[in-house]
ZANUFI-744135 format. One line per 4 residues: their letters; for each residue x, y, z of C-alpha. Coordinates in Angstrom, 3 decimals. Each point is the difference from the previous one (the first is absolute). Layout:
N
a) X,Y,Z  ...
***
This chain:
401
mghi) 80.094,99.197,106.081  1.039,-3.236,-1.949  1.840,0.182,-3.051  -1.590,1.423,-3.107
kigt) -0.654,-3.305,-2.444  -0.947,2.187,-2.990  2.500,0.374,-2.848  -0.150,-2.995,-1.917
ahaa) -1.622,-0.845,-3.188  -2.129,-2.805,1.195  -0.731,1.882,3.582  -3.742,-0.505,1.058
eddv) -2.579,2.956,-0.079  -0.621,-0.759,3.969  3.574,0.857,0.040  -0.430,2.982,-0.972
rqaw) -2.946,0.930,2.201  2.212,-1.329,2.840  3.115,2.079,-0.956  -2.046,3.001,-0.295
havr) -2.410,-0.431,3.708  3.665,-0.664,1.580  2.210,3.193,-1.112  -3.094,2.222,0.596
rhte) -0.144,-0.775,2.958  3.421,-0.324,1.140  0.142,4.218,-1.373  -2.834,0.543,3.180
vlaa) 1.908,-2.307,2.191  3.535,1.969,-0.003  -2.277,3.248,0.616  -1.677,-1.007,2.865
altp) 1.464,1.007,2.773  0.511,3.658,-2.037  -3.016,2.965,1.195  -1.213,2.004,-2.657
edqc) 2.550,2.887,0.829  2.999,-2.544,-0.224  -1.203,-0.479,-3.419  0.151,3.390,-1.343
vqsm) 3.715,0.545,0.619  2.637,0.575,-2.620  3.234,0.058,1.878  2.139,0.416,-3.402
pdas) -0.601,0.733,-3.676  1.376,-3.793,-0.712  -2.950,-1.432,2.546  -3.858,0.140,-0.530
pakw) -2.773,-0.027,2.438  -1.099,-3.230,1.190  -3.648,0.773,-1.007  1.284,0.690,-3.493
hrah) 1.887,-3.122,-0.289  -3.492,-1.616,0.740  -1.574,2.233,-2.266  2.591,-0.283,-2.991
ttwf) -0.315,-3.577,0.104  -3.293,0.142,-0.603  -0.169,2.840,-2.636  2.214,-2.772,-2.145
feef) -3.149,-2.454,-0.284  -2.233,2.538,-0.784  1.816,1.917,-2.401  1.909,-3.033,-2.041
llrp) -2.694,-2.846,1.206  -3.611,1.229,0.515  0.251,3.178,-2.196  0.682,-1.659,-3.109
glpd) -1.318,-3.707,0.983  -3.590,0.947,1.790  -1.886,1.894,-2.840  -2.338,1.158,3.135
yepf) 1.789,0.535,2.394  -0.109,3.695,2.111  2.851,1.711,1.237  0.171,0.130,4.149
dpaf) 1.285,3.685,-0.479  0.970,1.524,-3.509  2.542,2.370,1.845  1.705,-3.560,1.126
rflf) 1.540,-0.443,-3.643  2.034,3.574,0.732  0.556,-0.677,3.915  1.448,-3.578,-0.325
nsyy) 1.664,-0.349,-3.171  3.536,-0.211,0.902  2.339,0.628,-3.132  -2.059,-1.538,-3.026
etvg) 0.397,2.903,-2.765  -2.295,-1.785,-2.517  -2.840,0.010,2.603  0.125,3.733,0.883
arqp) 0.964,2.642,2.315  0.627,-0.780,3.809  0.828,1.329,3.394  3.573,0.682,-0.045
rpyr) 2.098,-2.922,2.159  1.113,2.583,2.893  -2.945,1.216,0.756  -2.226,-3.049,0.405
glit) -0.282,0.798,3.749  -2.180,3.144,-0.697  -2.698,-2.538,-0.951  -1.527,0.368,3.250
rpga) -3.424,-0.908,-1.746  -1.195,-2.527,-0.600  0.446,-1.473,3.492  1.252,-3.415,0.847
eava) -3.956,-1.422,0.296  -0.652,1.499,-3.799  2.928,-1.936,-1.507  -1.280,-3.189,2.403
ayra) -3.548,0.515,-1.851  2.235,0.722,-3.762  1.457,-3.920,0.687  -3.143,-1.368,0.965
hvdr) -1.320,1.678,-3.068  2.330,-1.446,-2.313  0.388,-3.080,1.524  -3.451,-0.730,-0.800
amer) -0.171,1.237,-3.756  3.480,-2.619,-0.097  -2.233,-2.624,1.066  -2.449,0.289,-2.442
ller) 2.800,0.564,-2.864  2.045,-3.046,1.359  -3.301,-2.359,-0.968  0.790,1.418,-3.326
rpsr) 3.611,-1.159,-0.155  1.881,2.929,-0.773  3.566,0.142,-1.253  1.754,-2.346,2.425
elve) 3.705,2.009,-0.418  -1.963,3.259,1.209  -1.759,-1.029,3.060  3.734,-1.442,0.628
lglh) 1.807,2.782,-0.746  -2.276,2.208,1.936  0.021,-2.494,3.070  3.807,0.006,0.317
heqq) -0.010,3.662,-0.566  -1.867,0.023,3.104  2.331,-2.060,1.590  2.774,2.354,-0.984
hqel) -1.927,2.671,2.012  -0.817,-1.841,2.981  4.233,-0.037,0.427  -0.130,3.598,-0.611
lvtd) -3.279,0.549,2.564  2.369,-1.477,2.132  3.021,1.544,-0.292  -1.690,3.798,-0.985
mlha) -1.732,-0.615,3.765  3.238,-0.865,1.340  1.505,3.280,-0.903  -2.659,1.937,0.946
faqs) -0.045,-1.696,3.795  4.007,0.327,0.025  -0.301,3.945,0.221  -2.662,-0.408,2.759
plap) 0.989,0.321,3.783  -2.467,-2.613,0.886  1.716,-2.714,-2.383  -2.796,-1.960,-0.657
avlp) -0.535,-3.164,-1.970  -1.041,-0.593,-3.522  -0.505,-3.620,1.015  -0.413,-0.652,3.627
gwse) 1.893,-3.376,1.052  2.337,0.070,-2.925  3.559,-1.514,1.315  3.640,0.325,-1.881
aefa) 0.826,-3.498,-0.906  3.760,-0.745,0.780  2.331,-2.867,-1.448  2.966,-1.460,1.269
ggpp) 2.941,2.012,0.801  4.005,-0.602,-0.874  1.422,1.364,-2.974  -1.384,-0.807,-3.738
gfvd) 1.232,-3.094,-1.887  0.481,0.438,-4.059  -1.791,-2.260,-2.522  1.462,-0.668,-3.384
fpgg) -1.262,0.307,-3.458  1.006,-0.962,-2.710  -1.406,2.579,-2.585  -0.044,-0.693,-3.241
ivei) -3.102,0.166,-2.388  -3.112,0.599,2.163  -3.857,0.632,-1.137  -1.279,3.125,1.730
ghpg) -3.712,1.378,-0.426  -3.243,-1.218,1.202  -0.574,-3.396,-1.626  -2.991,0.522,-2.434
pgag) -3.802,-1.051,0.048  -0.362,-2.886,2.554  2.377,1.550,2.708  -1.896,2.373,1.321
fcfd) -0.620,3.950,0.039  2.292,1.983,-0.691  0.660,3.587,-0.573  1.105,1.288,-3.445
netp) 3.470,0.996,1.150  0.557,-3.628,0.599  -0.067,-0.795,-3.514  0.850,-1.251,-2.492
rhqa) 2.479,-2.633,1.398  3.613,-0.126,-1.419  3.222,-1.109,0.696  2.532,1.519,2.206
llqp) 3.782,-1.085,0.194  1.153,0.319,3.618  3.713,-0.641,0.903  0.577,-2.203,2.807
yrla) -1.203,1.852,3.241  -0.930,-0.555,4.132  -2.952,1.311,1.581  -0.055,0.149,4.190
drlv) -2.103,-2.772,1.298  -1.693,2.618,2.229  -1.235,3.519,-0.028  1.732,2.801,1.522
snad) -0.733,0.657,3.242  -0.454,3.295,2.461  2.909,-1.648,2.126  2.121,0.015,-2.982
wlef) -1.376,3.500,-1.128  1.093,1.276,3.795  3.638,-1.211,-0.455  -0.111,2.201,-3.432
irdg) -1.319,2.649,1.753  2.515,-0.153,2.934  2.826,-0.238,-2.637  -0.761,3.090,-1.474
gyri) -2.002,-0.893,-3.188  -2.391,3.242,-0.191  2.830,2.268,0.531  2.855,-1.408,-2.492
ptlw) -0.888,1.100,-3.373  2.061,-2.291,-1.902  -2.452,-2.627,0.631  -2.913,1.809,-1.756
msdg) -0.845,0.850,-3.165  0.395,3.840,-0.927  -4.317,0.342,0.051  0.122,-2.142,3.024
wavv) 2.660,1.992,2.104  -2.070,3.149,-1.183  -3.031,-1.578,1.404  1.487,-0.955,3.279
qaqg) 1.529,3.643,0.600  -2.966,1.880,-0.962  -2.967,-2.308,2.296  2.567,-0.767,2.645
wnap) -0.080,-4.023,-0.366  1.615,-1.318,3.114  -2.008,-3.734,0.069  -2.972,-1.399,-2.085
fywr) -3.337,1.646,-0.315  -2.267,-0.509,3.643  2.649,-0.934,1.927  0.402,2.270,3.091
eteg) 2.920,0.116,2.635  -0.729,0.522,3.616  1.575,-0.419,3.195  -0.803,-3.702,0.436
gwqq) 1.112,-0.501,-3.743  -1.486,-0.407,-3.860  -3.791,-0.324,-0.429  -1.749,-0.115,-3.318
mgpg) -3.652,1.149,-0.700  -1.849,-3.260,-2.281  -3.683,-1.150,-0.719  -0.201,-0.716,3.764
glae) 1.062,3.409,1.343  3.245,0.979,1.689  1.950,-2.821,1.357  3.945,-1.012,0.518
lapr) 1.930,-0.455,-2.404  0.268,-3.947,-1.101  3.384,-0.882,-0.606  -0.388,-2.621,-1.737
aavr) -2.739,0.549,-2.390  0.814,1.665,-3.745  0.881,3.279,0.109  -2.949,1.705,-1.791
hvsw) -0.733,4.093,-1.186  3.337,0.423,-2.158  0.573,1.602,-2.918  2.022,-1.516,-2.887
yead) 2.489,2.822,0.968  0.582,-1.451,3.372  -0.052,-3.644,-1.486  2.301,0.728,-2.468
ayar) 2.264,1.481,2.669  -0.196,-2.829,2.191  1.173,-2.709,-2.066  2.910,2.027,-1.163
waga) 0.470,0.416,3.487  -0.441,-4.157,0.527  2.581,-0.615,-2.999  -2.983,-1.037,-2.118
rlpt) -2.832,1.297,-2.695  -3.508,-0.095,-0.593  -1.365,-2.683,-2.227  -1.215,0.715,-3.325
eaew) -3.972,-0.441,-0.216  1.270,-3.428,-2.667  2.427,-1.413,2.747  -2.693,0.464,2.777
eaaa) -3.418,-1.728,-2.539  2.694,-2.670,-0.844  0.415,-1.105,3.519  -3.236,0.895,1.201
adrr) -0.962,-3.587,0.454  2.894,-1.132,2.193  -1.219,-1.899,3.207  3.953,1.405,1.312
lagm) -0.785,3.754,0.022  -2.279,1.270,2.770  -2.955,2.932,-0.387  0.230,0.045,-3.330
tgtv) -4.039,0.932,0.029  -1.865,1.292,2.666  2.346,1.958,2.547  1.428,3.033,-1.900
wqwt) 0.008,0.908,-3.820  4.074,-0.207,-1.383  1.408,2.636,-1.581  2.163,-1.285,-3.499
ssay) 2.408,1.688,-1.582  -2.238,0.281,-3.216  -1.779,3.119,-1.059  -3.596,-0.381,-1.249
gpyp) -0.084,-0.114,-3.524  -1.883,-2.017,-2.277  0.896,-4.170,-0.738  1.077,-0.513,-4.006
gfhp) -3.027,0.322,-1.816  -2.280,1.591,2.354  -2.774,2.304,-1.643  -3.094,1.189,2.410
vega) -3.399,-1.205,-0.970  -2.327,2.776,-1.800  -2.305,2.500,1.927  0.039,1.444,3.427
igey) 1.007,-3.533,1.757  3.385,0.302,-2.023  0.682,2.722,2.519  0.436,-2.040,2.804
ngkf) 3.365,-1.072,0.051  1.975,1.437,-3.348  0.090,3.413,0.270  2.026,-0.089,3.534
mvnq) 2.853,-1.977,-1.242  2.680,2.756,0.133  1.397,1.256,3.388  -0.667,-2.428,2.307
mvlr) 1.538,-3.596,1.149  -1.315,-3.293,0.122  -0.935,-2.057,3.817  -0.563,-3.980,0.041
gsst) -1.955,-2.185,2.247  -2.706,1.590,1.591  -0.318,1.245,3.874  -2.401,-0.387,3.331
atpp) -2.170,2.508,-1.395  -0.322,-1.975,-3.042  -3.592,-1.621,-0.453  0.188,-3.467,0.091
ghar) 0.295,-1.819,-3.888  0.640,2.934,-1.606  3.807,-0.787,0.042  2.020,-1.617,-2.946
psyr) 3.241,-0.805,-0.934  -0.259,2.017,-2.909  -1.497,3.192,1.576  1.556,3.110,-0.499
nffh) -0.433,2.898,2.562  1.441,3.261,-0.424  1.014,3.183,1.755  2.112,3.390,-0.446
pdkr) 3.508,-0.868,1.815  -0.793,2.801,2.978  -3.445,-1.711,0.936  0.145,-1.569,3.595
wqfs) -3.430,-0.216,1.038  -1.024,-3.508,-1.724  1.366,-3.180,1.597  3.149,0.068,-1.724
glrl) 3.063,-2.046,1.323  2.961,-2.179,-1.380  1.609,-3.246,-1.025  3.729,0.036,-0.605
arda) 1.797,-0.725,-2.998  3.623,-1.264,-1.375  1.591,-0.771,-3.070  1.083,-3.929,0.569
g) 3.705,-0.724,0.267
***
């Protein structure tokens, strides 16, 4: 899928239509290797079935664009309004998230028919030039679920003794070895947040743009690698309580963590599950599927720290830093909260980000599972500090001097 070109005040209508087709098609490409049985699986409460992702992203367009914007629109199935709502309290009741896997019906074929039904109606609506902001939001929302489709199915397939591939042919990207170098940044007053109109799409949590004061700091010129993490393991990193936040150490003890998620130690060495299936651990690939607790402990072990999200964003365009996007999401030391002056929009759309601004940590960048055109320097991803099923890694930071 090519880069999404919509998002500026001067975007042509055909760009909107092109983006619509590209995003909707990409979802089906990601699901192409999944059987109908695969698509019903929900392997944990945090994940959703692939079929549900395909249906929910379609529900979004039906609920927020077609119902109010196309007077003669007939919903595909009235029951879908309940089945495929996610967390929009103002829309109405919904299937509880931990039990989405119990929705064995409709089947995958019916979900495909639902998508086709809404796509045909959206073609008619696009001719009437609906709110570009809502179309863009729907497309970027679907891109978020494309990434979740991959990560959720990876979690499910990692439980299977067959270790099947979510994306057959996927391979791990590696980079040059050797110890990381550190790049100096002067700090000072910097502008953080989305630049505003004319700079492309953003979610509301990326606004408003504001000033931040940074002290001089240093960032590692590459991501922490699997080889780096092996040294942490060999040095007893998972057994040294002084490296860990108290909550993190409690999780390590309770869940028996001794390596990143999806690592498997065999007689022949370490293996790791990925979208392409089970493979030998790639030493020069970025470590992935580590929690914030693990990232923070590793940084402390390495004599460093995690960057703040403002430090990360201020340095995002520096070409001396490899892997800022497209490899793994990078944990920061910043708690997920509102920017100064943030106000969620009114109505159901206002539930998109604002009500989650508590007890979570910010990740920056993007990952190998992030759809093309979805990353930008101001993007704020967020998860609870114990979560590991996302493509999450880290880059080290230090105070200057």
